[in-house]
Residue, then its C-alpha position, 0 to 999 in steps of 0.5 A: m264050764r264050757r266056752r263058745r266053740s266058735h272059738g276053739f272052731a276057729a283055732r283048729a281053722l288055723l292049724r288046718r290050714g297052716r297058719v300055726g304063727r297066727l294061732l300062736s300070736a293069738s294065743s299071745r295076745a287072748l293071755r295078754l288080755r286075760l292078764r289086762l296087759p296091752v295087745g297090741g291090735p285086735l284079735f278080730a275086726t267087724l268090716a260093714v260094708t254096706w249099710r243097704c239092706n232089703y228088711r226094714c226089721t222092727f228093731c234096725d234103723l242101719p237100711d235109714r243110714a245108706r248112701g251109698d256103697p264104698p268101692l272094692q280098692t277102699l274096702i280093699a284098703r281097710l282089709e289091708l290096714l287090719a291085717r296089718r294091725g293084726a286082726v286074725a279074723i274078720g267079719i263081714t256085714g252090714g246092714e246085707p253085704l250081699l248087696h254090695p256088688q264087689l262083695f266076692e271081689l273082697l272075699e277074694e282079697a281077704r283070702r290073698l290077706r289070709l285071713l278067717v272070715h266070717v259073712n252075716t248075712n239075712g239070707s235073702r239076697l242069696t241066689r241059687a247062682q250065688v251059693g257057689p262063688l260063696l262057697a269056693a271063697d274060702l270062708h271060715s263061716i257064715n251066720v244066716s238070721l233067722d228071728g224064729a222057730q216059726p215063719e209068722t214069728h220070723d216074718a213079722l219081725r223082719r217085715v218080709a213074707g216069705s223071708f223064712e221059707q226063703i232062708e230055709a231053702t237056702v240054708g238047704e242050698l249051702l248045706s247041700r253043696r259045699r264038701g266038708a264041713t267049711p264053711r260053718i254054716g250056723l243060724v243067729m237067732a236075735v232074741t225080742p220081747g216078741n219071739f223069746r218063746e222060740v228060743a228052745p223051739f229054734a234049736r230043735l229047728a237048727r238040729e233040723w235043718g243040719v246046720d252046725a250052729a245055732g246060736y242066739l244075741p238079745h235085742h239091742e236099743f238100736a232103732q227103738s225101746r223096748e218094754p222089759l220082760l217081766p219077771a216071770d217071762a225071763q225066768a221062763l226064758a232063762r229055762d229055755l236058754e238053759s234047756a236049749l243046751d241040750e239040743e246035741s250041742v248045737v248051740d254055739n253059746s257058752p253057758a255063761y253067756l245065754a245066762g246073760i240074756a234073760p237078766f239083759l231082756a229084763g232090764a238088767a245093767t250089765a258090768t263095764s268091764c270090757s276088751a273092746g276096741a282091745s280085742h276087737l275093733a269095728v268099721d263102718p261103710d265111712g271107715r270110721a273106727f269104734p271099739c265094738v259093733p254096738l257103738m258103730t251101731l248106735r253112735r254116728s262118730g267114730v275115729a276115721l281108720a286111717e288116722l287111727g295109727d297104734r291107738a286103740p279106740r275105747p269107749a268115751p265115759a259117756d258111753v260107757e254109761e249110755v251104752c255098755r252098760r245095755c250091752w249084751w253082744n256076743c262078739h266081745r262078751e264071749l271071748d271076754l268071758s272066756l279070758r275071765v275078764l267079765e266075770e260070769p252072771a247069775c244064771a236067774t233073774a229075781 
């Protein structure tokens, strides 16, 4: 069965950049993860550089945590520590990372450390003047959040009128000014009870805009609880996600991951078998380390990154019951499916 396309893209990127040693190290540790053996450091890391954001999305409360951005030297030290721990790739996120005043200097340091760097952005803060420096930063990939195929759907969820049109212009600018196929530019849709009927049109829109990938991620209960999808709606969503795979291969997600989205939004508990902590490490703007992005976003306490040492942070028993059983986060769940750490979910919802 087809796995997540971005995994293969990352491997090819390492080869193109002559980083064969890192590719071999990542492959060896991935095999150890599959065999449930210690790996000695995360394959991937997420670094949140700010909690600030210019959006007030209906499903997110991260901007309420903002107390000032960490200085550049602090962020560089965190990057260096993650590189020493063996991270092959770093995802830069927030909040909205482009609000950090020294983001481009940080990206330059990531290039010096020979890391594959991915940036998540809402696309609204990327001015025409910033597109050139961002494309010059030797990024591996950029994901732009777009939560619907219709402007009114996206704008209502993001609470910013006109944001859909601005994102369309930003993505067009990125595509027209990049040279070759790097960085890989994708759109990511957070699937919610308010937009789930647009998942198939979203894939068609991504193809029409000319981006390299379209991805899906179900809404998690970060800021507010949600009513589960009704069985009939969940079945319709499952069919639409399956049909989205036919959109000329623009969808990045694996079929197995897509099959788990509808049951998740319908309220089904998810399996707790997970490599987070060993395969991933997430660091918040205060320098606290968590096994994964969901725990970083839902929990306020973690291990201080400077005190982590060689330990891999693991979810506490309460986290397993309260968070892990309601998690279908694309980063580590896709990897777990690829490595067969996690069994593939059924394709339909009862």
